[in-house]
PABA-679030 format. One record per residue (C-alpha): x, y, z; residue number from 1; residue in one letter. Coordinates in steps of 0.1 Angstrom, whole numbers, plus 5000, padded with zeros to 4 digits. Layout:
PT	X	Y	Z	NUM	a $
...
This chain:
PT	7208	1054	6940	1	l $
PT	7182	1075	6922	2	d $
PT	7209	1097	6916	3	q $
PT	7250	1088	6906	4	a $
PT	7275	1111	6919	5	p $
PT	7287	1133	6891	6	t $
PT	7322	1156	6893	7	a $
PT	7321	1192	6895	8	v $
PT	7358	1199	6897	9	m $
PT	7381	1174	6883	10	q $
PT	7419	1180	6891	11	v $
PT	7442	1163	6869	12	p $
PT	7469	1142	6884	13	p $
PT	7504	1157	6884	14	e $
PT	7526	1132	6858	15	y $
PT	7554	1120	6882	16	p $
PT	7587	1136	6873	17	f $
PT	7605	1102	6877	18	k $
PT	7580	1083	6856	19	a $
PT	7582	1111	6827	20	r $
PT	7621	1112	6831	21	e $
PT	7617	1072	6823	22	q $
PT	7592	1076	6793	23	n $
PT	7565	1054	6812	24	l $
PT	7530	1054	6805	25	e $
PT	7504	1037	6822	26	g $
PT	7471	1040	6844	27	y $
PT	7454	1036	6879	28	v $
PT	7423	1019	6880	29	a $
PT	7409	1032	6910	30	v $
PT	7378	1032	6941	31	k $
PT	7367	1061	6962	32	f $
PT	7340	1072	6982	33	l $
PT	7321	1102	6973	34	v $
PT	7307	1117	7008	35	k $
PT	7273	1129	7013	36	p $
PT	7288	1167	7010	37	d $
PT	7308	1158	6977	38	g $
PT	7345	1154	6989	39	s $
PT	7363	1122	6984	40	v $
PT	7376	1097	7006	41	g $
PT	7382	1063	7012	42	n $
PT	7406	1061	6980	43	v $
PT	7418	1022	6970	44	n $
PT	7438	1018	6943	45	i $
PT	7424	0987	6926	46	l $
PT	7453	0983	6897	47	k $
PT	7481	1002	6887	48	s $
PT	7504	1000	6854	49	q $
PT	7535	1000	6863	50	p $
PT	7526	0991	6897	51	e $
PT	7533	1017	6921	52	g $
PT	7544	1043	6895	53	a $
PT	7513	1069	6895	54	f $
PT	7496	1058	6928	55	d $
PT	7505	1090	6946	56	d $
PT	7494	1114	6920	57	a $
PT	7458	1099	6917	58	v $
PT	7458	1101	6957	59	r $
PT	7465	1134	6956	60	t $
PT	7447	1145	6927	61	a $
PT	7410	1128	6938	62	l $
PT	7415	1142	6972	63	f $
PT	7408	1175	6954	64	r $
PT	7382	1169	6933	65	w $
PT	7345	1178	6942	66	k $
PT	7312	1159	6933	67	f $
PT	7277	1165	6933	68	q $
PT	7268	1137	6954	69	p $
PT	7247	1106	6948	70	g $
PT	7211	1108	6960	71	r $
PT	7182	1086	6973	72	i $
PT	7150	1102	6974	73	n $
PT	7164	1136	6970	74	g $
PT	7187	1130	7001	75	e $
PT	7228	1133	6996	76	a $
PT	7244	1099	7006	77	v $
PT	7279	1083	7005	78	a $
PT	7282	1063	6972	79	s $
PT	7313	1043	6958	80	w $
PT	7328	1051	6924	81	v $
PT	7352	1032	6905	82	v $
PT	7374	1049	6874	83	t $
PT	7404	1049	6855	84	t $
PT	7430	1075	6851	85	l $
PT	7452	1072	6825	86	r $
PT	7489	1085	6820	87	f $
PT	7499	1093	6786	88	d $
PT	7531	1113	6776	89	l $
PT	7523	1140	6751	90	n $
């Protein structure tokens, strides 16, 4: 990649009611594909703590994210992004 994808719009995931009720905090490590049109696809949960508690919230939020796609020789291409989203009670 000559230029990595950059986020233009990131919708924060909703804190799951059940997790908030149980005072759970944690994280989700995720890998997803940024398509040439800047949309997100192929969301893969790599690791989550506590397991499964925040996965659905992350998937739902990621599909609403928009990116400036990665580029090779000025042309928009699909590229993988790996990131971790944290869930902390305020």
